[in-house]
ZATI-198879 format. One record per residue: y, x, z of N, C-alpha, C in turn; residue in one letter; chain; residue number from 1. Coordinates in steps of 0.1 Angstrom, whole numbers. Last residue first. Example, Ala and Ser with C-alpha at 12.3 -4.5 7.8 and 13.67 -1.06 7.14 Angstrom:
2
    n_c2    n_c1    n_c3   ca_c2   ca_c1   ca_c3    c_c2    c_c1    c_c3   drenmar   mivex   filo
     -22     128      71     -11     137      71       0     129      79         S       A      2
     -57     132      78     -45     123      78     -33     132      78         A       A      1
END
This chain:
351
    n_c2    n_c1    n_c3   ca_c2   ca_c1   ca_c3    c_c2    c_c1    c_c3   drenmar   mivex   filo
    -213      92    -353    -228     101    -352    -221     111    -361         X       A    351
    -211      77    -316    -209      78    -331    -215      93    -336         X       A    350
    -220      44    -296    -220      60    -299    -220      63    -316         X       A    349
    -192      31    -277    -206      30    -289    -204      42    -293         X       A    348
    -180      28    -249    -179      33    -263    -193      34    -265         X       A    347
    -177      19    -226    -185      10    -234    -184      16    -249         X       A    346
    -173      41    -208    -181      37    -204    -192      28    -218         X       A    345
    -142      48    -219    -152      53    -217    -170      51    -217         X       A    344
    -133      24    -212    -135      27    -223    -143      41    -226         X       A    343
    -132      30    -186    -141      16    -189    -143      20    -206         X       A    342
    -114      55    -184    -126      52    -176    -139      44    -183         X       A    341
     -92      39    -195     -95      52    -198    -112      49    -195         X       A    340
     -85      20    -175     -91      14    -187     -98      23    -196         X       A    339
     -76      34    -154     -89      21    -150     -96      19    -161         X       A    338
     -54      44    -164     -68      56    -162     -82      44    -159         X       A    337
     -38      24    -163     -46      27    -174     -56      41    -175         X       A    336
     -35      22    -136     -42      11    -144     -46      15    -161         X       A    335
     -25      36    -130     -41      37    -118     -44      26    -129         X       A    334
      -2      46    -142     -13      57    -141     -24      50    -136         X       A    333
      10      18    -130       8      19    -146      -2      34    -151         X       A    332
      17      20    -111       8      11    -111       5      14    -124         X       A    331
      33      49    -109      18      46    -102       8      36    -108         X       A    330
      57      37    -124      49      48    -129      32      50    -122         X       A    329
      68      18    -108      60      21    -121      54      28    -125         X       A    328
      70      38     -85      62      27     -82      56      20     -98         X       A    327
      86      54     -91      70      60     -96      65      49     -87         X       A    326
     113      45     -98     103      47    -115      85      49    -104         X       A    325
     114      43     -74     115      31     -80     109      36     -93         X       A    324
     118      68     -61     105      59     -58     102      46     -68         X       A    323
     139      79     -75     131      83     -78     118      72     -73         X       A    322
     158      59     -60     157      57     -69     143      61     -78         X       A    321
     153      74     -34     149      52     -38     150      50     -53         X       A    320
     164      96     -40     146      95     -39     144      80     -38         X       A    319
     190      87     -40     183      96     -54     167      91     -47         X       A    318
     196      79     -16     199      68     -29     191      77     -41         X       A    317
     189     104       0     180      90       1     180      79     -10         X       A    316
     211     118      -6     199     122     -12     189     107      -2         X       A    315
     234     101       2     229     103     -12     219     108     -14         X       A    314
     226     100      31     225      90      25     226      94       8         X       A    313
     226     125      37     218     123      42     213     104      30         X       A    312
     254     134      32     249     139      25     231     132      26         X       A    311
     261     114      53     272     109      35     262     116      26         X       A    310
     254     117      77     249     109      70     250     107      54         X       A    309
     265     138      91     253     143      83     250     131      76         X       A    308
     284     130     110     290     142      92     276     140      87         X       A    307
     275     116     131     281     115     115     282     118     102         X       A    306
     249     131     149     262     132     138     265     122     126         X       A    305
     223     144     156     232     136     165     247     132     158         X       A    304
     204     156     142     218     163     144     225     157     153         X       A    303
     187     135     140     183     144     145     192     157     152         X       A    302
     197     116     129     196     114     146     191     126     149         X       A    301
     202     121     106     212     117     112     217     119     123         X       A    300
     175     129     100     186     143     101     193     134     107         X       A    299
     166     110      95     162     113     105     171     122     108         X       A    298
     167     106      63     176      95      75     171     100      86         X       A    297
     148     122      57     163     127      50     173     117      61         X       A    296
     119     112      67     130     123      71     141     131      69         X       A    295
     122      90      51     122      87      63     125     103      71         X       A    294
     117      97      21     131      92      25     131      93      39         X       A    293
      93     113      28     105     121      22     119     112      28         X       A    292
      76      92      33      79     102      43      87     110      39         X       A    291
      77      78       9      86      72      25      84      83      34         X       A    290
      64      98     -12      78      92      -8      86      84      -1         X       A    289
      41      96       2      50     112       6      64     109      -2         X       A    288
      30      74       0      27      80       8      40      88      13         X       A    287
      26      74     -34      37      65     -23      36      70      -8         X       A    286
       8     100     -36      21      96     -39      33      81     -35         X       A    285
     -16      94     -20      -7     107     -16       7     101     -24         X       A    284
     -25      71     -29     -23      70     -17     -13      81     -15         X       A    283
     -23      76     -62     -21      66     -57     -12      68     -42         X       A    282
     -43     100     -59     -30      98     -67     -22      89     -59         X       A    281
     -66      90     -42     -55     105     -38     -46      98     -45         X       A    280
     -79      72     -63     -77      67     -50     -64      74     -42         X       A    279
     -80      83     -86     -73      74     -85     -70      71     -71         X       A    278
    -104     107     -74     -90     106     -80     -77      96     -81         X       A    277
    -121      87     -70    -117      95     -60    -102      99     -62         X       A    276
    -129      80     -95    -120      68     -92    -115      79     -76         X       A    275
    -139     110    -104    -128     100    -113    -124      93    -101         X       A    274
    -160     113     -82    -148     121     -86    -134     113     -93         X       A    273
    -180      97     -96    -177      96     -81    -161     100     -79         X       A    272
    -189     112    -118    -192      95    -117    -182      91    -102         X       A    271
    -189     137    -114    -181     131    -121    -178     116    -120         X       A    270
    -216     142    -100    -204     143     -95    -187     131     -98         X       A    269
    -229     136    -128    -232     126    -117    -219     124    -103         X       A    268
    -222     157    -139    -217     144    -147    -218     132    -136         X       A    267
    -233     178    -128    -221     179    -125    -216     163    -127         X       A    266
    -259     174    -121    -252     171    -113    -239     168    -114         X       A    265
    -266     178    -157    -264     171    -147    -261     165    -132         X       A    264
    -256     206    -155    -248     199    -163    -247     180    -161         X       A    263
    -273     224    -144    -258     224    -142    -253     211    -150         X       A    262
    -300     214    -157    -299     219    -136    -283     218    -138         X       A    261
    -295     216    -180    -298     201    -172    -294     203    -156         X       A    260
    -295     235    -194    -291     233    -186    -284     223    -182         X       A    259
    -322     239    -203    -320     251    -197    -303     246    -188         X       A    258
    -322     221    -227    -329     219    -211    -329     225    -201         X       A    257
    -297     222    -243    -305     229    -242    -313     228    -225         X       A    256
    -284     189    -251    -276     200    -246    -289     203    -242         X       A    255
    -272     155    -250    -276     165    -260    -269     177    -258         X       A    254
    -281     144    -216    -268     150    -228    -280     158    -238         X       A    253
    -294     126    -198    -301     132    -210    -289     136    -221         X       A    252
    -274     114    -183    -287     119    -173    -298     128    -188         X       A    251
    -250     110    -192    -250     114    -183    -258     122    -179         X       A    250
    -255     100    -223    -247     114    -218    -246     119    -205         X       A    249
    -265      80    -208    -282      88    -216    -265     101    -214         X       A    248
    -252      61    -201    -255      67    -193    -266      77    -200         X       A    247
    -236      59    -221    -228      60    -212    -241      66    -203         X       A    246
    -254      44    -241    -247      58    -248    -243      66    -233         X       A    245
    -259      18    -230    -272      32    -225    -267      46    -238         X       A    244
    -227      12    -215    -240      13    -220    -251      23    -218         X       A    243
    -212       4    -184    -214      13    -187    -229       9    -197         X       A    242
    -204     -20    -163    -203     -22    -175    -209     -12    -191         X       A    241
    -213      -7    -144    -217     -18    -145    -215     -18    -162         X       A    240
    -191      14    -139    -205      21    -140    -214       3    -149         X       A    239
    -168       7    -138    -173      20    -156    -184      13    -153         X       A    238
    -169     -19    -119    -171     -22    -131    -172     -12    -142         X       A    237
    -170       4     -96    -182      -4     -98    -180     -13    -112         X       A    236
    -150      20     -99    -162      27     -98    -170      18    -102         X       A    235
    -132      -3     -93    -131       5    -111    -146      15    -111         X       A    234
    -132      -4     -68    -139     -21     -77    -133     -12     -89         X       A    233
    -130      15     -54    -143      19     -57    -144       0     -66         X       A    232
    -102      19     -60    -109      28     -65    -121      25     -65         X       A    231
     -97      -4     -44     -94      -6     -59     -99       4     -65         X       A    230
    -106       5     -20    -109      -5     -23    -106      -9     -42         X       A    229
     -88      32     -14    -103      33     -16    -108      15     -27         X       A    228
     -65      17     -16     -68      27     -25     -82      30     -26         X       A    227
     -65       7      12     -66      -4       2     -68       6     -11         X       A    226
     -69      31      29     -83      18      28     -79      13      16         X       A    225
     -46      40      26     -58      53      17     -72      38      21         X       A    224
     -20      35      16     -29      32      30     -39      37      20         X       A    223
       0      29       5       4      43      11      -9      41      16         X       A    222
       5      -2      -8       1      10     -13      -3      25      -6         X       A    221
      16       0      18       4      -9      19      -4       1       8         X       A    220
      35       1      40      38       8      29      19       8      27         X       A    219
      59     -31      39      56     -20      46      48     -14      37         X       A    218
      68     -64      43      67     -50      25      67     -37      34         X       A    217
      72     -81      63      57     -74      53      59     -61      46         X       A    216
     103     -82      52      90     -91      66      75     -85      59         X       A    215
     124     -63      47     117     -72      42     102     -72      50         X       A    214
     133     -37      52     132     -46      60     128     -59      58         X       A    213
     128     -22      30     118     -14      44     122     -30      57         X       A    212
     117     -19       2     129     -28      11     123     -26      24         X       A    211
      93      -5      -7     108       1     -10     122     -12      -5         X       A    210
      73     -27      -6      73      -8       2      85      -5       0         X       A    209
      77     -40     -26      81     -46     -15      80     -35      -6         X       A    208
      70     -19     -47      84     -26     -50      85     -31     -34         X       A    207
      45     -14     -43      51     -10     -43      66     -10     -45         X       A    206
      33     -46     -44      31     -36     -35      40     -27     -33         X       A    205
      39     -51     -75      46     -55     -64      41     -48     -48         X       A    204
      24     -28     -83      34     -25     -87      43     -39     -80         X       A    203
      -6     -40     -74       2     -25     -71      14     -23     -75         X       A    202
      -7     -64     -90      -3     -62     -78      -1     -46     -72         X       A    201
       0     -54    -118       9     -61    -110       3     -65     -93         X       A    200
     -22     -41    -122     -13     -36    -125       4     -35    -118         X       A    199
     -51     -52    -115     -47     -43    -111     -30     -39    -112         X       A    198
     -42     -78    -128     -45     -82    -121     -40     -63    -109         X       A    197
     -50     -65    -157     -32     -70    -152     -35     -75    -136         X       A    196
     -76     -54    -154     -62     -45    -155     -48     -55    -156         X       A    195
     -87     -80    -154     -85     -69    -145     -75     -64    -148         X       A    194
     -80     -92    -176     -72     -98    -164     -75     -88    -151         X       A    193
     -89     -73    -200     -74     -74    -195     -76     -85    -181         X       A    192
    -121     -71    -206    -112     -67    -193     -98     -67    -189         X       A    191
    -123     -88    -221    -131     -90    -210    -122     -80    -200         X       A    190
    -108     -72    -247    -106     -85    -235    -110     -92    -224         X       A    189
    -119     -50    -253    -111     -48    -244    -103     -65    -239         X       A    188
    -132     -41    -273    -143     -46    -261    -132     -52    -249         X       A    187
    -121     -23    -292    -122     -40    -296    -128     -52    -287         X       A    186
    -105      -7    -267    -108      -7    -282    -110     -21    -284         X       A    185
     -99      12    -245    -107       2    -247    -118       1    -260         X       A    184
     -70      25    -252     -84      29    -242     -91      27    -243         X       A    183
     -56       4    -266     -58      18    -272     -68      26    -264         X       A    182
     -58     -21    -254     -66     -14    -272     -68       0    -272         X       A    181
     -47     -12    -228     -63     -17    -229     -67     -14    -244         X       A    180
     -21       1    -228     -30       5    -219     -45       2    -228         X       A    179
     -11     -11    -249      -3       0    -248     -14       8    -240         X       A    178
     -11     -38    -253     -12     -29    -262     -14     -19    -259         X       A    177
     -14     -52    -228     -25     -53    -238     -22     -42    -244         X       A    176
       9     -40    -212      -7     -41    -205     -17     -40    -219         X       A    175
      24     -45    -229      23     -34    -224      13     -30    -222         X       A    174
      26     -75    -222      20     -69    -236      18     -58    -236         X       A    173
      32     -78    -194      17     -82    -201      15     -77    -212         X       A    172
      60     -70    -198      46     -61    -193      32     -63    -192         X       A    171
      73     -92    -214      66     -73    -224      59     -68    -210         X       A    170
      66    -112    -199      58    -114    -212      60     -98    -220         X       A    169
      84    -114    -179      73    -106    -176      64    -101    -188         X       A    168
     105    -128    -190     108    -115    -180      97    -105    -183         X       A    167
      91    -148    -201     104    -140    -211     105    -129    -204         X       A    166
      87    -160    -180      78    -162    -192      83    -150    -195         X       A    165
     106    -172    -160      97    -159    -156      94    -154    -169         X       A    164
     126    -179    -195     125    -183    -179     116    -167    -177         X       A    163
     100    -186    -222     112    -189    -211     110    -187    -198         X       A    162
      93    -175    -257      91    -173    -243     108    -178    -233         X       A    161
      93    -197    -281      93    -188    -277      94    -185    -264         X       A    160
      59    -216    -290      72    -211    -288      76    -205    -280         X       A    159
      30    -219    -295      38    -215    -304      54    -215    -298         X       A    158
      31    -239    -264      24    -234    -273      32    -233    -285         X       A    157
      42    -248    -241      49    -243    -247      42    -232    -259         X       A    156
      22    -252    -221      32    -263    -221      45    -258    -237         X       A    155
       7    -228    -215       3    -240    -218      11    -255    -223         X       A    154
      30    -213    -206      25    -211    -218      18    -225    -222         X       A    153
      35    -223    -179      47    -222    -187      39    -222    -202         X       A    152
      11    -222    -167      14    -231    -168      25    -236    -179         X       A    151
       9    -191    -167       5    -201    -177       6    -213    -179         X       A    150
      37    -189    -150      35    -184    -160      21    -191    -173         X       A    149
      25    -198    -127      40    -204    -132      36    -206    -142         X       A    148
       5    -181    -122       0    -198    -123      16    -202    -128         X       A    147
      19    -159    -117      12    -158    -131       3    -177    -128         X       A    146
      36    -163     -95      39    -155    -105      33    -164    -117         X       A    145
      16    -171     -76      30    -182     -80      28    -180     -93         X       A    144
       3    -152     -75      -5    -162     -80       5    -172     -78         X       A    143
      18    -129     -62       9    -126     -75       5    -136     -79         X       A    142
      24    -141     -40      34    -140     -50      27    -138     -65         X       A    141
      -3    -134     -30       5    -157     -26      21    -151     -38         X       A    140
      -1    -113     -29     -17    -119     -37      -8    -132     -37         X       A    139
      16    -101     -13      18    -102     -24       9    -103     -31         X       A    138
      11    -112      15      21    -117      10      22    -119      -9         X       A    137
     -13    -101      18     -18    -115      16      -3    -122       9         X       A    136
      -5     -78      25     -10     -78      12     -15     -91       8         X       A    135
       8     -80      51      12     -78      35       6     -81      22         X       A    134
     -16     -84      64      -3     -94      62       1     -93      45         X       A    133
     -22     -61      63     -30     -71      57     -27     -84      57         X       A    132
      -2     -48      76      -5     -46      63     -16     -51      56         X       A    131
      -1     -58     103      12     -60      89       7     -55      74         X       A    130
     -32     -77     105     -23     -65     107     -17     -68     101         X       A    129
     -56     -93     120     -49     -96     110     -35     -83     112         X       A    128
     -85     -77     130     -76     -82     135     -61     -81     120         X       A    127
    -112     -70     138    -109     -77     126     -94     -88     129         X       A    126
    -130     -43     152    -117     -49     150    -119     -53     136         X       A    125
    -153     -42     173    -149     -48     158    -136     -53     159         X       A    124
    -161     -19     201    -154     -32     197    -155     -33     180         X       A    123
    -181     -18     227    -179     -14     211    -168     -29     206         X       A    122
    -177      -2     260    -175     -10     250    -168     -11     238         X       A    121
    -180      28     262    -191      21     263    -195       8     255         X       A    120
    -152      37     267    -162      39     259    -177      33     255         X       A    119
    -126      20     285    -142      20     282    -146      22     273         X       A    118
     -94      38     291    -103      33     280    -118      31     282         X       A    117
     -82      24     325     -85      35     313     -96      28     307         X       A    116
     -79       2     346     -69      12     332     -70      14     325         X       A    115
     -98       5     360     -84      16     365     -80      15     356         X       A    114
    -112     -13     351    -105     -17     361     -96     -11     368         X       A    113
    -116      -6     316    -125     -10     333    -113     -13     341         X       A    112
    -107     -18     283    -104      -5     295    -110     -14     304         X       A    111
    -113     -13     249    -113     -20     262    -109     -14     272         X       A    110
     -87     -12     228     -98      -4     232     -99     -14     244         X       A    109
     -73     -12     196     -70     -18     207     -86     -14     211         X       A    108
     -43      11     181     -57       8     182     -61       4     190         X       A    107
     -24      28     181     -26      10     171     -39       6     170         X       A    106
     -22      34     209     -14      34     197     -15      25     189         X       A    105
     -42      10     221     -43      29     224     -36      34     214         X       A    104
     -34     -13     238     -28      -7     227     -35       6     233         X       A    103
     -63     -31     258     -49     -24     256     -49     -18     245         X       A    102
     -80     -55     275     -78     -50     264     -68     -41     267         X       A    101
    -111     -65     293     -94     -60     293     -93     -56     286         X       A    100
    -135     -91     285    -132     -75     286    -115     -83     291         X       A     99
    -142    -116     280    -152    -109     284    -148     -95     290         X       A     98
    -116    -132     279    -132    -141     283    -136    -124     289         X       A     97
     -90    -108     293     -98    -110     278    -111    -122     286         X       A     96
     -62     -97     296     -75    -101     305     -83    -109     299         X       A     95
     -43     -69     287     -40     -83     281     -59     -87     291         X       A     94
     -19     -49     295     -29     -54     300     -35     -65     296         X       A     93
      10     -31     285       3     -46     292     -10     -44     289         X       A     92
      24      -4     286      18      -8     279      11     -23     288         X       A     91
      57      12     290      43       3     296      42      -3     284         X       A     90
      73      28     273      63      29     282      54      23     294         X       A     89
     101       4     283      99      21     274      86      22     286         X       A     88
      94     -28     280      96     -19     285      95      -8     280         X       A     87
      81     -49     259      97     -37     258     101     -30     267         X       A     86
      49     -51     247      65     -47     261      75     -42     256         X       A     85
      21     -62     238      28     -52     236      43     -59     241         X       A     84
       0     -79     240      -4     -63     241       7     -51     238         X       A     83
       8    -102     235       3    -103     248       1     -88     248         X       A     82
      13    -106     206      22    -102     220      23     -99     231         X       A     81
     -10    -110     190      -6     -93     197       4     -94     205         X       A     80
     -30    -136     204     -18    -131     199     -17    -115     205         X       A     79
     -65    -139     201     -51    -140     211     -45    -131     205         X       A     78
    -101    -140     207     -90    -141     200     -79    -143     206         X       A     77
    -132    -131     205    -121    -134     213    -110    -132     204         X       A     76
    -168    -130     199    -155    -131     194    -142    -129     204         X       A     75
    -192    -113     225    -189    -122     218    -174    -125     209         X       A     74
    -210     -93     232    -206    -103     241    -201    -118     233         X       A     73
    -199     -73     219    -216     -77     220    -215     -90     223         X       A     72
    -171     -87     199    -177     -73     212    -193     -79     209         X       A     71
    -146     -84     176    -160     -85     182    -164     -78     193         X       A     70
    -118    -100     176    -120     -87     180    -136     -95     186         X       A     69
     -82    -107     166     -96    -109     164    -102     -99     167         X       A     68
     -50    -111     170     -60    -100     171     -70    -112     172         X       A     67
     -21    -122     147     -37    -125     156     -44    -115     158         X       A     66
      13    -106     152      -1    -110     147     -10    -119     152         X       A     65
      48    -114     163      33    -110     162      23    -114     156         X       A     64
      72     -96     149      64    -110     144      50    -104     148         X       A     63
     108     -88     163      87     -83     160      84     -99     153         X       A     62
     136     -70     163     126     -85     162     114     -84     157         X       A     61
     150     -51     170     143     -53     175     132     -67     175         X       A     60
     158     -49     132     162     -49     152     153     -48     158         X       A     59
     139     -73     121     150     -69     121     152     -64     134         X       A     58
     109     -72     117     116     -80     110     129     -72     108         X       A     57
      76     -58     119      95     -56     123      94     -66     114         X       A     56
      48     -73     129      60     -73     117      70     -68     125         X       A     55
      17     -62     149      30     -64     146      38     -64     135         X       A     54
      -2     -39     147      -9     -56     148       7     -62     149         X       A     53
       2     -17     119       7     -25     133       5     -32     135         X       A     52
      -3      11     103      -5      -2     101      -3      -3     116         X       A     51
      23      37      93      13      34      96      12      20      98         X       A     50
      49      47      79      44      45      73      23      43      76         X       A     49
      60      36     105      68      33      95      54      28      85         X       A     48
      50      58     125      51      43     131      57      34     115         X       A     47
      58      81     117      40      77     113      40      62     115         X       A     46
      81      83     119      82      82     102      62      81     106         X       A     45
      88      85     147      95      74     138      83      70     120         X       A     44
      74     109     152      69      93     158      68      79     153         X       A     43
      91     126     139      72     126     139      69     110     144         X       A     42
     112     120     150     113     121     138      97     113     136         X       A     41
     125     116     183     113     123     179     108     121     161         X       A     40
     150     123     203     143     117     192     134     129     186         X       A     39
     146     125     239     150     134     227     145     124     215         X       A     38
     171     110     261     157     109     257     154     118     239         X       A     37
     189     109     288     182     109     272     174     113     267         X       A     36
     194      79     307     186      95     307     186      99     292         X       A     35
     191      54     316     207      57     312     203      74     304         X       A     34
     180      43     329     186      45     336     197      55     327         X       A     33
     154      40     306     158      29     321     170      30     326         X       A     32
     166      67     284     157      54     287     162      43     298         X       A     31
     177      64     247     180      65     259     171      55     276         X       A     30
     163      60     223     165      72     227     169      74     246         X       A     29
     158      39     214     146      38     226     151      53     232         X       A     28
     175      28     193     178      24     211     169      27     215         X       A     27
     162      47     173     169      49     180     170      46     190         X       A     26
     137      24     169     137      35     175     145      43     178         X       A     25
     155       2     161     147       2     172     140      17     178         X       A     24
     173      13     136     179       9     152     165       3     161         X       A     23
     159      20     113     157      32     125     165      22     138         X       A     22
     156       1      96     148       4      98     146      12     111         X       A     21
     181     -12      93     175     -23     101     160     -15     102         X       A     20
     199       9      88     203       2     102     190      -6     105         X       A     19
     194      12      64     186      27      68     185      19      86         X       A     18
     202     -12      51     187      -8      50     182       6      62         X       A     17
     227      -6      53     222     -20      64     208     -18      64         X       A     16
     231      16      37     236      18      49     228      11      60         X       A     15
     222       4      15     216      14      20     222      16      31         X       A     14
     246     -12      10     233     -21      11     222      -7      20         X       A     13
     270       1       7     265      -9      22     251     -11      28         X       A     12
     260       8     -18     259      19      -8     259      14       9         X       A     11
     261     -14     -33     252      -6     -31     252       2     -23         X       A     10
     287     -18     -32     276     -27     -23     267     -21     -23         X       A      9
     304      -2     -42     301      -1     -28     298      -7     -22         X       A      8
     292      -3     -68     291       9     -62     291      10     -47         X       A      7
     300     -25     -71     288     -27     -72     281     -10     -68         X       A      6
     328     -19     -75     322     -25     -71     310     -24     -62         X       A      5
     325      -1     -93     335       6     -89     324      -2     -71         X       A      4
     317     -18    -118     310      -4    -116     316      -3     -99         X       A      3
     328     -54    -114     324     -40    -121     324     -31    -116         X       A      2
     311     -86    -116     314     -71    -110     317     -64    -117         X       A      1
END
């Protein structure tokens, strides 16, 4: 395929992605009787970067996901299709075994006989949302890739890499030689599985998030709860791996005693602030990229003219290229800083 044909197919693919993402929202601009409804870019953008109880596939097609609720009276399970309706403005109520339930935005609440939210009913929501489904899909892809590579390595000991192994081996070697070894040192071996898992988990989810019509490929790494868990893992690994010199540097540094009142609290805050920075950096960068791309596409529907689309598509293609770079860059930065923090915790004392 020559470069001209490639460009044509690339632009066509961008238009298809735009159509796949925005057709459901734009199609709702007309009311039941054809009256015009103003396009709300904020609503559309928040819908796509947020979580949901169903997975958008294409157009108006959605895959309902399981709802699992725990109340003081017991556990209730049903399909999220019971809470959704294509009729504009209609929010159906599901009559459960113990209570009636309704969607309030993306949150499920219990309702009373009048159909109003009942604040006295406490609900713990363990539902399988689209972010959870997306995470499971990424984990399955991760397992399939690495189980396959592991099998290939065992069968081809001492031989040149082949197939998927040869494709991913440069990235694996990069994580080992350019991230783990320089930052952790001689003790890098036991942390390699963690670093490889973090790097490829973040990378796969970042890449899935760039494909709008991919089922489950949503803003997972732009979800603060996901980045919180990843940074908490880093926090626990760093502090449980810390040697006596690491803890001595925090609670008994080699400084005058009168400075302890300042330095010890600062060091304790640093224990929390370092993984906190990891959490915010990954969340903010991925979410910001998605919001910018969706905002640029929204210009077409805000101005209601096709003449805006060439400029929007050009900037979207540019931003998607930057997003592709950011997908790799954020996976690298998160893994590198995790390795750096581990290296600081396990480093031996030098006189």
